[in-house]
mmJSON file of the N, C-alpha and C atoms, coordinates in Angstrom:
{"data_MODEL":{"atom_site":{
"group_PDB":["ATOM","ATOM","ATOM","ATOM","ATOM","ATOM","ATOM","ATOM","ATOM","ATOM","ATOM","ATOM","ATOM","ATOM","ATOM","ATOM","ATOM","ATOM","ATOM","ATOM","ATOM","ATOM","ATOM","ATOM","ATOM","ATOM","ATOM","ATOM","ATOM","ATOM","ATOM","ATOM","ATOM","ATOM","ATOM","ATOM","ATOM","ATOM","ATOM","ATOM","ATOM","ATOM","ATOM","ATOM","ATOM","ATOM","ATOM","ATOM","ATOM","ATOM","ATOM","ATOM","ATOM","ATOM","ATOM","ATOM","ATOM","ATOM","ATOM","ATOM","ATOM","ATOM","ATOM","ATOM","ATOM","ATOM","ATOM","ATOM","ATOM","ATOM","ATOM","ATOM","ATOM","ATOM","ATOM","ATOM","ATOM","ATOM","ATOM","ATOM","ATOM","ATOM","ATOM","ATOM","ATOM","ATOM","ATOM","ATOM","ATOM","ATOM","ATOM","ATOM","ATOM","ATOM","ATOM","ATOM","ATOM","ATOM","ATOM","ATOM","ATOM","ATOM","ATOM","ATOM","ATOM","ATOM","ATOM","ATOM","ATOM","ATOM","ATOM","ATOM","ATOM","ATOM","ATOM","ATOM","ATOM","ATOM","ATOM","ATOM","ATOM","ATOM","ATOM","ATOM","ATOM","ATOM","ATOM","ATOM","ATOM","ATOM","ATOM","ATOM","ATOM","ATOM","ATOM","ATOM","ATOM","ATOM","ATOM","ATOM","ATOM","ATOM","ATOM","ATOM","ATOM","ATOM","ATOM","ATOM","ATOM","ATOM","ATOM","ATOM","ATOM","ATOM","ATOM","ATOM","ATOM","ATOM","ATOM","ATOM","ATOM","ATOM","ATOM","ATOM","ATOM","ATOM","ATOM","ATOM","ATOM","ATOM","ATOM","ATOM","ATOM","ATOM","ATOM","ATOM","ATOM","ATOM","ATOM","ATOM","ATOM","ATOM","ATOM","ATOM","ATOM","ATOM","ATOM","ATOM","ATOM","ATOM","ATOM","ATOM","ATOM","ATOM","ATOM","ATOM","ATOM","ATOM"],
"id":[1,2,3,4,5,6,7,8,9,10,11,12,13,14,15,16,17,18,19,20,21,22,23,24,25,26,27,28,29,30,31,32,33,34,35,36,37,38,39,40,41,42,43,44,45,46,47,48,49,50,51,52,53,54,55,56,57,58,59,60,61,62,63,64,65,66,67,68,69,70,71,72,73,74,75,76,77,78,79,80,81,82,83,84,85,86,87,88,89,90,91,92,93,94,95,96,97,98,99,100,101,102,103,104,105,106,107,108,109,110,111,112,113,114,115,116,117,118,119,120,121,122,123,124,125,126,127,128,129,130,131,132,133,134,135,136,137,138,139,140,141,142,143,144,145,146,147,148,149,150,151,152,153,154,155,156,157,158,159,160,161,162,163,164,165,166,167,168,169,170,171,172,173,174,175,176,177,178,179,180,181,182,183,184,185,186,187,188,189,190,191,192,193,194,195,196,197,198],
"type_symbol":["N","C","C","N","C","C","N","C","C","N","C","C","N","C","C","N","C","C","N","C","C","N","C","C","N","C","C","N","C","C","N","C","C","N","C","C","N","C","C","N","C","C","N","C","C","N","C","C","N","C","C","N","C","C","N","C","C","N","C","C","N","C","C","N","C","C","N","C","C","N","C","C","N","C","C","N","C","C","N","C","C","N","C","C","N","C","C","N","C","C","N","C","C","N","C","C","N","C","C","N","C","C","N","C","C","N","C","C","N","C","C","N","C","C","N","C","C","N","C","C","N","C","C","N","C","C","N","C","C","N","C","C","N","C","C","N","C","C","N","C","C","N","C","C","N","C","C","N","C","C","N","C","C","N","C","C","N","C","C","N","C","C","N","C","C","N","C","C","N","C","C","N","C","C","N","C","C","N","C","C","N","C","C","N","C","C","N","C","C","N","C","C","N","C","C","N","C","C"],
"label_atom_id":["N","CA","C","N","CA","C","N","CA","C","N","CA","C","N","CA","C","N","CA","C","N","CA","C","N","CA","C","N","CA","C","N","CA","C","N","CA","C","N","CA","C","N","CA","C","N","CA","C","N","CA","C","N","CA","C","N","CA","C","N","CA","C","N","CA","C","N","CA","C","N","CA","C","N","CA","C","N","CA","C","N","CA","C","N","CA","C","N","CA","C","N","CA","C","N","CA","C","N","CA","C","N","CA","C","N","CA","C","N","CA","C","N","CA","C","N","CA","C","N","CA","C","N","CA","C","N","CA","C","N","CA","C","N","CA","C","N","CA","C","N","CA","C","N","CA","C","N","CA","C","N","CA","C","N","CA","C","N","CA","C","N","CA","C","N","CA","C","N","CA","C","N","CA","C","N","CA","C","N","CA","C","N","CA","C","N","CA","C","N","CA","C","N","CA","C","N","CA","C","N","CA","C","N","CA","C","N","CA","C","N","CA","C","N","CA","C","N","CA","C","N","CA","C","N","CA","C","N","CA","C"],
"label_alt_id":[null,null,null,null,null,null,null,null,null,null,null,null,null,null,null,null,null,null,null,null,null,null,null,null,null,null,null,null,null,null,null,null,null,null,null,null,null,null,null,null,null,null,null,null,null,null,null,null,null,null,null,null,null,null,null,null,null,null,null,null,null,null,null,null,null,null,null,null,null,null,null,null,null,null,null,null,null,null,null,null,null,null,null,null,null,null,null,null,null,null,null,null,null,null,null,null,null,null,null,null,null,null,null,null,null,null,null,null,null,null,null,null,null,null,null,null,null,null,null,null,null,null,null,null,null,null,null,null,null,null,null,null,null,null,null,null,null,null,null,null,null,null,null,null,null,null,null,null,null,null,null,null,null,null,null,null,null,null,null,null,null,null,null,null,null,null,null,null,null,null,null,null,null,null,null,null,null,null,null,null,null,null,null,null,null,null,null,null,null,null,null,null,null,null,null,null,null,null],
"label_comp_id":["UNK","UNK","UNK","UNK","UNK","UNK","UNK","UNK","UNK","UNK","UNK","UNK","UNK","UNK","UNK","UNK","UNK","UNK","UNK","UNK","UNK","UNK","UNK","UNK","UNK","UNK","UNK","UNK","UNK","UNK","UNK","UNK","UNK","UNK","UNK","UNK","UNK","UNK","UNK","UNK","UNK","UNK","UNK","UNK","UNK","UNK","UNK","UNK","UNK","UNK","UNK","UNK","UNK","UNK","UNK","UNK","UNK","UNK","UNK","UNK","UNK","UNK","UNK","UNK","UNK","UNK","UNK","UNK","UNK","UNK","UNK","UNK","UNK","UNK","UNK","UNK","UNK","UNK","UNK","UNK","UNK","UNK","UNK","UNK","UNK","UNK","UNK","UNK","UNK","UNK","UNK","UNK","UNK","UNK","UNK","UNK","UNK","UNK","UNK","UNK","UNK","UNK","UNK","UNK","UNK","UNK","UNK","UNK","UNK","UNK","UNK","UNK","UNK","UNK","UNK","UNK","UNK","UNK","UNK","UNK","UNK","UNK","UNK","UNK","UNK","UNK","UNK","UNK","UNK","UNK","UNK","UNK","UNK","UNK","UNK","UNK","UNK","UNK","UNK","UNK","UNK","UNK","UNK","UNK","UNK","UNK","UNK","UNK","UNK","UNK","UNK","UNK","UNK","UNK","UNK","UNK","UNK","UNK","UNK","UNK","UNK","UNK","UNK","UNK","UNK","UNK","UNK","UNK","UNK","UNK","UNK","UNK","UNK","UNK","UNK","UNK","UNK","UNK","UNK","UNK","UNK","UNK","UNK","UNK","UNK","UNK","UNK","UNK","UNK","UNK","UNK","UNK","UNK","UNK","UNK","UNK","UNK","UNK"],
"label_asym_id":["A","A","A","A","A","A","A","A","A","A","A","A","A","A","A","A","A","A","A","A","A","A","A","A","A","A","A","A","A","A","A","A","A","A","A","A","A","A","A","A","A","A","A","A","A","A","A","A","A","A","A","A","A","A","A","A","A","A","A","A","A","A","A","A","A","A","A","A","A","A","A","A","A","A","A","A","A","A","A","A","A","A","A","A","A","A","A","A","A","A","A","A","A","A","A","A","A","A","A","A","A","A","A","A","A","A","A","A","A","A","A","A","A","A","A","A","A","A","A","A","A","A","A","A","A","A","A","A","A","A","A","A","A","A","A","A","A","A","A","A","A","A","A","A","A","A","A","A","A","A","A","A","A","A","A","A","A","A","A","A","A","A","A","A","A","A","A","A","A","A","A","A","A","A","A","A","A","A","A","A","A","A","A","A","A","A","A","A","A","A","A","A","A","A","A","A","A","A"],
"label_entity_id":["1","1","1","1","1","1","1","1","1","1","1","1","1","1","1","1","1","1","1","1","1","1","1","1","1","1","1","1","1","1","1","1","1","1","1","1","1","1","1","1","1","1","1","1","1","1","1","1","1","1","1","1","1","1","1","1","1","1","1","1","1","1","1","1","1","1","1","1","1","1","1","1","1","1","1","1","1","1","1","1","1","1","1","1","1","1","1","1","1","1","1","1","1","1","1","1","1","1","1","1","1","1","1","1","1","1","1","1","1","1","1","1","1","1","1","1","1","1","1","1","1","1","1","1","1","1","1","1","1","1","1","1","1","1","1","1","1","1","1","1","1","1","1","1","1","1","1","1","1","1","1","1","1","1","1","1","1","1","1","1","1","1","1","1","1","1","1","1","1","1","1","1","1","1","1","1","1","1","1","1","1","1","1","1","1","1","1","1","1","1","1","1","1","1","1","1","1","1"],
"label_seq_id":[1,1,1,2,2,2,3,3,3,4,4,4,5,5,5,6,6,6,7,7,7,8,8,8,9,9,9,10,10,10,11,11,11,12,12,12,13,13,13,14,14,14,15,15,15,16,16,16,17,17,17,18,18,18,19,19,19,20,20,20,21,21,21,22,22,22,23,23,23,24,24,24,25,25,25,26,26,26,27,27,27,28,28,28,29,29,29,30,30,30,31,31,31,32,32,32,33,33,33,34,34,34,35,35,35,36,36,36,37,37,37,38,38,38,39,39,39,40,40,40,41,41,41,42,42,42,43,43,43,44,44,44,45,45,45,46,46,46,47,47,47,48,48,48,49,49,49,50,50,50,51,51,51,52,52,52,53,53,53,54,54,54,55,55,55,56,56,56,57,57,57,58,58,58,59,59,59,60,60,60,61,61,61,62,62,62,63,63,63,64,64,64,65,65,65,66,66,66],
"pdbx_PDB_ins_code":[null,null,null,null,null,null,null,null,null,null,null,null,null,null,null,null,null,null,null,null,null,null,null,null,null,null,null,null,null,null,null,null,null,null,null,null,null,null,null,null,null,null,null,null,null,null,null,null,null,null,null,null,null,null,null,null,null,null,null,null,null,null,null,null,null,null,null,null,null,null,null,null,null,null,null,null,null,null,null,null,null,null,null,null,null,null,null,null,null,null,null,null,null,null,null,null,null,null,null,null,null,null,null,null,null,null,null,null,null,null,null,null,null,null,null,null,null,null,null,null,null,null,null,null,null,null,null,null,null,null,null,null,null,null,null,null,null,null,null,null,null,null,null,null,null,null,null,null,null,null,null,null,null,null,null,null,null,null,null,null,null,null,null,null,null,null,null,null,null,null,null,null,null,null,null,null,null,null,null,null,null,null,null,null,null,null,null,null,null,null,null,null,null,null,null,null,null,null],
"Cartn_x":[-10.798,-10.992,-11.054,-12.025,-12.205,-11.142,-10.886,-9.947,-10.575,-9.793,-10.27,-9.64,-10.436,-9.949,-9.503,-8.207,-7.667,-7.443,-7.667,-7.372,-5.854,-5.466,-4.047,-3.285,-3.911,-3.195,-2.893,-3.767,-3.526,-2.425,-2.43,-1.351,-0.016,0.003,1.245,1.737,0.836,1.222,1.845,1.23,1.754,3.09,3.249,4.546,5.644,5.322,6.286,6.658,5.65,5.898,6.742,6.438,7.164,8.626,8.853,10.225,10.98,10.311,10.941,11.233,10.331,10.546,11.763,11.833,12.951,14.282,14.255,15.468,15.761,14.871,15.058,14.85,13.968,13.763,12.296,11.404,9.978,9.762,9.103,8.831,7.439,7.257,5.954,4.932,5.333,4.411,3.922,4.823,4.419,3.491,3.871,3.042,1.659,1.604,0.317,-0.526,0.096,-0.635,-1.241,-0.478,-1.003,-2.15,-1.962,-3.005,-4.296,-4.163,-5.346,-5.996,-5.186,-5.735,-6.499,-5.946,-6.622,-7.942,-7.916,-9.127,-10.211,-9.82,-10.785,-11.38,-10.514,-10.99,-11.911,-11.539,-12.362,-13.747,-13.772,-15.052,-15.909,-15.296,-16.04,-16.549,-15.758,-16.14,-16.917,-17.08,-17.806,-17.165,-15.824,-15.053,-14.354,-14.02,-13.278,-11.89,-11.452,-10.15,-9.034,-9.1,-8.071,-8.024,-9.187,-9.214,-8.589,-8.872,-8.291,-6.778,-6.32,-4.874,-4.156,-4.699,-4.076,-4.073,-5.19,-5.277,-4.322,-4.177,-3.274,-1.827,-1.443,-0.077,0.195,-0.76,-0.584,-0.458,-1.282,-1.248,0.086,0.671,1.927,3.136,3.152,4.349,4.5,3.412,3.459,2.932,3.074,2.588,3.407,2.746,3.429,4.136,5.42,6.187,5.758,5.565,5.13,6.305],
"Cartn_y":[-1.339,-1.283,-2.71,-2.963,-4.282,-4.523,-5.788,-6.149,-5.841,-5.224,-4.849,-5.79,-6.27,-7.153,-6.285,-5.993,-5.116,-5.878,-5.227,-5.866,-6.009,-7.025,-7.311,-6.143,-5.41,-4.299,-3.175,-2.946,-1.916,-2.354,-3.611,-4.163,-4.013,-4.337,-4.244,-2.795,-1.84,-0.433,-0.011,-0.393,-0.019,-0.71,-1.94,-2.625,-1.9,-1.444,-0.688,0.607,1.316,2.574,2.331,1.296,1.002,0.661,-0.105,-0.43,0.842,1.725,2.974,3.867,3.911,4.692,4.161,2.849,2.25,2.502,2.584,2.826,4.321,5.161,6.598,7.16,6.51,6.961,6.923,7.292,7.351,8.408,8.022,8.97,9.565,10.72,11.376,10.484,9.853,8.982,7.824,7.21,6.107,6.597,7.688,8.24,8.603,9.205,9.589,8.351,7.33,6.103,5.462,5.429,4.859,5.717,7.011,7.916,7.757,7.752,7.609,6.233,5.199,3.863,3.771,4.389,4.404,5.167,6.33,7.144,6.404,5.776,5.035,3.86,3.089,1.939,2.382,3.463,3.965,4.377,5.069,5.506,4.314,3.355,2.182,1.313,1.205,0.334,1.076,2.402,3.245,3.221,3.211,3.272,4.626,5.037,6.287,6.125,7.141,7.078,6.854,7.51,7.356,5.917,5.294,3.896,2.974,3.26,2.45,2.618,3.859,4.112,3.46,3.624,3.035,1.516,0.944,-0.512,-1.071,-0.363,-0.801,-0.761,0.328,0.438,-0.665,-0.924,-1.98,-3.341,-3.59,-4.876,-5.116,-4.054,-4.2,-4.094,-3.096,-2.817,-3.701,-4.266,-5.082,-6.488,-6.923,-8.271,-9.328,-10.379,-11.503,-12.296,-12.489,-13.273,-14.732,-15.337,-16.746,-17.677],
"Cartn_z":[29.727,28.286,27.752,26.921,26.319,25.254,24.999,23.947,22.589,21.727,20.392,19.382,18.455,17.396,16.222,16.178,15.141,13.844,12.704,11.418,11.241,10.497,10.292,9.687,8.769,8.131,9.115,10.078,11.08,12.043,12.409,13.25,12.525,11.241,10.458,10.396,10.212,10.188,11.513,12.607,13.924,14.188,13.737,13.895,13.127,11.931,11.139,11.852,12.339,13.051,14.302,15.041,16.277,15.963,14.912,14.504,14.098,13.373,12.969,14.173,15.128,16.351,17.097,17.252,17.973,17.265,15.955,15.176,15.04,15.552,15.469,14.072,13.294,11.921,11.494,12.4,12.058,10.989,9.91,8.827,8.981,8.381,8.38,7.678,6.583,5.839,6.697,7.458,8.327,9.43,10.06,11.138,10.628,9.448,8.86,8.548,7.998,7.656,8.899,9.985,11.232,11.752,11.773,12.261,11.455,10.141,9.283,9.464,9.623,9.846,11.149,12.191,13.487,13.389,12.764,12.635,11.857,10.76,9.938,10.717,11.381,12.142,13.282,13.969,15.074,14.577,13.443,12.897,12.472,11.787,11.312,12.456,13.517,14.633,15.713,15.52,16.474,17.868,17.872,19.108,19.176,20.382,20.545,19.924,19.177,18.525,19.534,20.682,21.703,22.215,22.415,22.863,21.824,20.555,19.475,19.461,19.534,19.498,20.677,21.865,23.049,22.977,22.538,22.422,21.392,20.279,19.222,19.696,20.336,20.852,21.87,22.737,23.734,23.055,22.055,21.359,20.657,20.101,19.358,20.278,21.111,21.901,23.128,23.589,24.795,24.535,23.297,22.931,23.645,24.048,24.686,23.602,23.795,22.822,22.893,21.728,21.664,21.891],
"occupancy":[1.0,1.0,1.0,1.0,1.0,1.0,1.0,1.0,1.0,1.0,1.0,1.0,1.0,1.0,1.0,1.0,1.0,1.0,1.0,1.0,1.0,1.0,1.0,1.0,1.0,1.0,1.0,1.0,1.0,1.0,1.0,1.0,1.0,1.0,1.0,1.0,1.0,1.0,1.0,1.0,1.0,1.0,1.0,1.0,1.0,1.0,1.0,1.0,1.0,1.0,1.0,1.0,1.0,1.0,1.0,1.0,1.0,1.0,1.0,1.0,1.0,1.0,1.0,1.0,1.0,1.0,1.0,1.0,1.0,1.0,1.0,1.0,1.0,1.0,1.0,1.0,1.0,1.0,1.0,1.0,1.0,1.0,1.0,1.0,1.0,1.0,1.0,1.0,1.0,1.0,1.0,1.0,1.0,1.0,1.0,1.0,1.0,1.0,1.0,1.0,1.0,1.0,1.0,1.0,1.0,1.0,1.0,1.0,1.0,1.0,1.0,1.0,1.0,1.0,1.0,1.0,1.0,1.0,1.0,1.0,1.0,1.0,1.0,1.0,1.0,1.0,1.0,1.0,1.0,1.0,1.0,1.0,1.0,1.0,1.0,1.0,1.0,1.0,1.0,1.0,1.0,1.0,1.0,1.0,1.0,1.0,1.0,1.0,1.0,1.0,1.0,1.0,1.0,1.0,1.0,1.0,1.0,1.0,1.0,1.0,1.0,1.0,1.0,1.0,1.0,1.0,1.0,1.0,1.0,1.0,1.0,1.0,1.0,1.0,1.0,1.0,1.0,1.0,1.0,1.0,1.0,1.0,1.0,1.0,1.0,1.0,1.0,1.0,1.0,1.0,1.0,1.0,1.0,1.0,1.0,1.0,1.0,1.0],
"B_iso_or_equiv":[0.0,0.0,0.0,0.0,0.0,0.0,0.0,0.0,0.0,0.0,0.0,0.0,0.0,0.0,0.0,0.0,0.0,0.0,0.0,0.0,0.0,0.0,0.0,0.0,0.0,0.0,0.0,0.0,0.0,0.0,0.0,0.0,0.0,0.0,0.0,0.0,0.0,0.0,0.0,0.0,0.0,0.0,0.0,0.0,0.0,0.0,0.0,0.0,0.0,0.0,0.0,0.0,0.0,0.0,0.0,0.0,0.0,0.0,0.0,0.0,0.0,0.0,0.0,0.0,0.0,0.0,0.0,0.0,0.0,0.0,0.0,0.0,0.0,0.0,0.0,0.0,0.0,0.0,0.0,0.0,0.0,0.0,0.0,0.0,0.0,0.0,0.0,0.0,0.0,0.0,0.0,0.0,0.0,0.0,0.0,0.0,0.0,0.0,0.0,0.0,0.0,0.0,0.0,0.0,0.0,0.0,0.0,0.0,0.0,0.0,0.0,0.0,0.0,0.0,0.0,0.0,0.0,0.0,0.0,0.0,0.0,0.0,0.0,0.0,0.0,0.0,0.0,0.0,0.0,0.0,0.0,0.0,0.0,0.0,0.0,0.0,0.0,0.0,0.0,0.0,0.0,0.0,0.0,0.0,0.0,0.0,0.0,0.0,0.0,0.0,0.0,0.0,0.0,0.0,0.0,0.0,0.0,0.0,0.0,0.0,0.0,0.0,0.0,0.0,0.0,0.0,0.0,0.0,0.0,0.0,0.0,0.0,0.0,0.0,0.0,0.0,0.0,0.0,0.0,0.0,0.0,0.0,0.0,0.0,0.0,0.0,0.0,0.0,0.0,0.0,0.0,0.0,0.0,0.0,0.0,0.0,0.0,0.0],
"pdbx_formal_charge":[null,null,null,null,null,null,null,null,null,null,null,null,null,null,null,null,null,null,null,null,null,null,null,null,null,null,null,null,null,null,null,null,null,null,null,null,null,null,null,null,null,null,null,null,null,null,null,null,null,null,null,null,null,null,null,null,null,null,null,null,null,null,null,null,null,null,null,null,null,null,null,null,null,null,null,null,null,null,null,null,null,null,null,null,null,null,null,null,null,null,null,null,null,null,null,null,null,null,null,null,null,null,null,null,null,null,null,null,null,null,null,null,null,null,null,null,null,null,null,null,null,null,null,null,null,null,null,null,null,null,null,null,null,null,null,null,null,null,null,null,null,null,null,null,null,null,null,null,null,null,null,null,null,null,null,null,null,null,null,null,null,null,null,null,null,null,null,null,null,null,null,null,null,null,null,null,null,null,null,null,null,null,null,null,null,null,null,null,null,null,null,null,null,null,null,null,null,null],
"auth_seq_id":[1,1,1,2,2,2,3,3,3,4,4,4,5,5,5,6,6,6,7,7,7,8,8,8,9,9,9,10,10,10,11,11,11,12,12,12,13,13,13,14,14,14,15,15,15,16,16,16,17,17,17,18,18,18,19,19,19,20,20,20,21,21,21,22,22,22,23,23,23,24,24,24,25,25,25,26,26,26,27,27,27,28,28,28,29,29,29,30,30,30,31,31,31,32,32,32,33,33,33,34,34,34,35,35,35,36,36,36,37,37,37,38,38,38,39,39,39,40,40,40,41,41,41,42,42,42,43,43,43,44,44,44,45,45,45,46,46,46,47,47,47,48,48,48,49,49,49,50,50,50,51,51,51,52,52,52,53,53,53,54,54,54,55,55,55,56,56,56,57,57,57,58,58,58,59,59,59,60,60,60,61,61,61,62,62,62,63,63,63,64,64,64,65,65,65,66,66,66],
"auth_comp_id":["UNK","UNK","UNK","UNK","UNK","UNK","UNK","UNK","UNK","UNK","UNK","UNK","UNK","UNK","UNK","UNK","UNK","UNK","UNK","UNK","UNK","UNK","UNK","UNK","UNK","UNK","UNK","UNK","UNK","UNK","UNK","UNK","UNK","UNK","UNK","UNK","UNK","UNK","UNK","UNK","UNK","UNK","UNK","UNK","UNK","UNK","UNK","UNK","UNK","UNK","UNK","UNK","UNK","UNK","UNK","UNK","UNK","UNK","UNK","UNK","UNK","UNK","UNK","UNK","UNK","UNK","UNK","UNK","UNK","UNK","UNK","UNK","UNK","UNK","UNK","UNK","UNK","UNK","UNK","UNK","UNK","UNK","UNK","UNK","UNK","UNK","UNK","UNK","UNK","UNK","UNK","UNK","UNK","UNK","UNK","UNK","UNK","UNK","UNK","UNK","UNK","UNK","UNK","UNK","UNK","UNK","UNK","UNK","UNK","UNK","UNK","UNK","UNK","UNK","UNK","UNK","UNK","UNK","UNK","UNK","UNK","UNK","UNK","UNK","UNK","UNK","UNK","UNK","UNK","UNK","UNK","UNK","UNK","UNK","UNK","UNK","UNK","UNK","UNK","UNK","UNK","UNK","UNK","UNK","UNK","UNK","UNK","UNK","UNK","UNK","UNK","UNK","UNK","UNK","UNK","UNK","UNK","UNK","UNK","UNK","UNK","UNK","UNK","UNK","UNK","UNK","UNK","UNK","UNK","UNK","UNK","UNK","UNK","UNK","UNK","UNK","UNK","UNK","UNK","UNK","UNK","UNK","UNK","UNK","UNK","UNK","UNK","UNK","UNK","UNK","UNK","UNK","UNK","UNK","UNK","UNK","UNK","UNK"],
"auth_asym_id":["A","A","A","A","A","A","A","A","A","A","A","A","A","A","A","A","A","A","A","A","A","A","A","A","A","A","A","A","A","A","A","A","A","A","A","A","A","A","A","A","A","A","A","A","A","A","A","A","A","A","A","A","A","A","A","A","A","A","A","A","A","A","A","A","A","A","A","A","A","A","A","A","A","A","A","A","A","A","A","A","A","A","A","A","A","A","A","A","A","A","A","A","A","A","A","A","A","A","A","A","A","A","A","A","A","A","A","A","A","A","A","A","A","A","A","A","A","A","A","A","A","A","A","A","A","A","A","A","A","A","A","A","A","A","A","A","A","A","A","A","A","A","A","A","A","A","A","A","A","A","A","A","A","A","A","A","A","A","A","A","A","A","A","A","A","A","A","A","A","A","A","A","A","A","A","A","A","A","A","A","A","A","A","A","A","A","A","A","A","A","A","A","A","A","A","A","A","A"],
"auth_atom_id":["N","CA","C","N","CA","C","N","CA","C","N","CA","C","N","CA","C","N","CA","C","N","CA","C","N","CA","C","N","CA","C","N","CA","C","N","CA","C","N","CA","C","N","CA","C","N","CA","C","N","CA","C","N","CA","C","N","CA","C","N","CA","C","N","CA","C","N","CA","C","N","CA","C","N","CA","C","N","CA","C","N","CA","C","N","CA","C","N","CA","C","N","CA","C","N","CA","C","N","CA","C","N","CA","C","N","CA","C","N","CA","C","N","CA","C","N","CA","C","N","CA","C","N","CA","C","N","CA","C","N","CA","C","N","CA","C","N","CA","C","N","CA","C","N","CA","C","N","CA","C","N","CA","C","N","CA","C","N","CA","C","N","CA","C","N","CA","C","N","CA","C","N","CA","C","N","CA","C","N","CA","C","N","CA","C","N","CA","C","N","CA","C","N","CA","C","N","CA","C","N","CA","C","N","CA","C","N","CA","C","N","CA","C","N","CA","C","N","CA","C","N","CA","C","N","CA","C","N","CA","C"],
"pdbx_PDB_model_num":[1,1,1,1,1,1,1,1,1,1,1,1,1,1,1,1,1,1,1,1,1,1,1,1,1,1,1,1,1,1,1,1,1,1,1,1,1,1,1,1,1,1,1,1,1,1,1,1,1,1,1,1,1,1,1,1,1,1,1,1,1,1,1,1,1,1,1,1,1,1,1,1,1,1,1,1,1,1,1,1,1,1,1,1,1,1,1,1,1,1,1,1,1,1,1,1,1,1,1,1,1,1,1,1,1,1,1,1,1,1,1,1,1,1,1,1,1,1,1,1,1,1,1,1,1,1,1,1,1,1,1,1,1,1,1,1,1,1,1,1,1,1,1,1,1,1,1,1,1,1,1,1,1,1,1,1,1,1,1,1,1,1,1,1,1,1,1,1,1,1,1,1,1,1,1,1,1,1,1,1,1,1,1,1,1,1,1,1,1,1,1,1,1,1,1,1,1,1]
}}}
């Protein structure tokens, strides 16, 4: 899978969701916002939604610490 250049707002949404998941307090609103952001980005970029979701999770959850 090629590297995807995600917009900052989508990265921020996934970071929020990941923090909430780790804290055991993921909200429906956060989950919905991430899902809708992924769907919109996938449609606009003409990429498969699953590829976008997997790439986003990898970019946020497995980011190399600077």
